[in-house]
C-alpha positions as CSV (number, residue, x, y, z in Angstrom):
1,Q,0.0,0.0,0.0
2,S,1.4,3.4,-1.0
3,R,1.4,6.7,0.8
4,I,1.3,9.9,-1.1
5,C,2.7,13.0,0.5
6,T,2.7,16.3,-1.5
7,S,5.6,18.5,-0.7
8,S,8.4,20.5,-2.3
9,V,11.8,18.7,-2.3
10,N,15.0,20.5,-1.8
11,F,18.2,19.0,-3.2
12,Y,21.6,19.7,-1.6
13,A,25.1,18.5,-2.2
14,N,24.8,15.4,0.0
15,R,21.1,15.0,0.6
16,C,17.5,15.9,-0.2
17,E,14.9,17.2,2.2
18,Y,11.2,17.8,2.4
19,K,8.5,18.3,5.0
20,F,5.1,16.7,5.2
21,H,2.4,15.8,7.6
22,H,2.5,12.2,8.9
23,P,-0.3,10.2,7.2
24,Y,-1.7,8.9,10.5
25,Q,-0.8,11.7,12.9
26,T,-2.0,14.7,11.0
27,S,-0.8,17.2,13.6
28,T,2.8,15.8,13.3
29,E,5.0,17.4,10.7
30,V,7.9,15.3,9.6
31,H,11.2,16.8,8.3
32,M,12.7,14.1,6.0
33,I,16.4,14.2,5.4
34,M,17.6,11.5,3.0
35,Y,21.3,11.3,2.3
36,Y,22.4,10.1,-1.1
37,H,24.9,7.6,0.3
38,D,21.9,5.8,1.9
39,M,20.0,5.4,-1.4
40,K,20.0,2.1,-3.1
41,S,18.3,0.7,-6.3
42,V,18.1,4.2,-7.7
43,K,16.0,4.6,-10.9
44,F,15.1,7.6,-12.9
45,T,12.2,7.7,-15.4
46,S,10.9,10.6,-17.4
47,N,9.3,12.3,-14.4
48,R,10.3,10.2,-11.4
49,F,13.2,9.5,-9.1
50,M,12.8,6.2,-7.2
51,F,15.0,4.7,-4.6
52,H,15.2,2.4,-1.6
53,L,16.7,3.7,1.6
54,S,19.2,1.4,3.3
55,S,18.6,3.0,6.7
56,T,15.4,2.7,8.7
57,L,13.1,5.7,9.0
58,H,12.3,4.8,12.6
59,Q,11.9,8.5,13.6
60,C,8.7,8.9,11.6
61,F,7.4,5.5,10.4
62,T,6.8,2.0,11.7
63,S,8.3,-0.9,9.9
64,S,4.9,-1.6,8.1
65,D,5.1,2.0,6.7
66,Y,8.7,1.7,5.5
67,N,10.9,-1.3,6.1
68,P,14.4,-1.2,4.7
69,A,14.5,-5.0,4.6
70,N,11.6,-5.0,2.2
71,M,12.8,-4.2,-1.3
72,N,9.3,-3.4,-2.4
73,H,9.3,-0.4,-0.1
74,N,10.5,2.5,-2.2
75,I,10.4,6.3,-2.1
76,I,9.2,8.0,-5.3
77,I,9.7,11.7,-6.0
78,E,7.7,13.0,-8.9
79,F,8.9,16.0,-11.0
80,P,7.0,18.4,-13.1
81,S,9.1,17.8,-16.2
82,S,11.7,15.5,-17.7
83,L,14.1,18.5,-17.7
84,S,13.9,18.7,-13.9
85,V,14.7,15.0,-13.6
86,S,17.7,15.3,-15.9
87,E,19.1,18.2,-13.9
88,V,18.7,16.4,-10.6
89,K,20.1,13.2,-12.0
90,K,23.2,15.0,-13.3
91,K,23.9,16.7,-10.0
92,I,23.3,13.9,-7.5
93,M,24.3,10.6,-9.2
94,P,28.0,11.2,-8.5
95,F,27.1,11.1,-4.8
96,I,25.0,7.9,-4.8
97,Q,26.9,4.8,-4.0
98,K,26.5,2.0,-6.6
């Protein structure tokens, strides 16, 4: 089962960040910080950036929400255009461990 959280994502030299309200605790705002070196199984499509995080997200989710041992649990960031995806891919791929 997927969760959709709409938010702006900021990309930095070593990480990306965004804020959203927890899907079950609507009064709780979560500040996600995801480091590129923790991203695995990275895939880019025309308008999406998909990856699996190797570290647990215990600070904001239970293992049923996101379990790093479950390779079907992925994070997907959607972009407004393929140009946006290309720019992000070019800037962050050198920092993602393969």
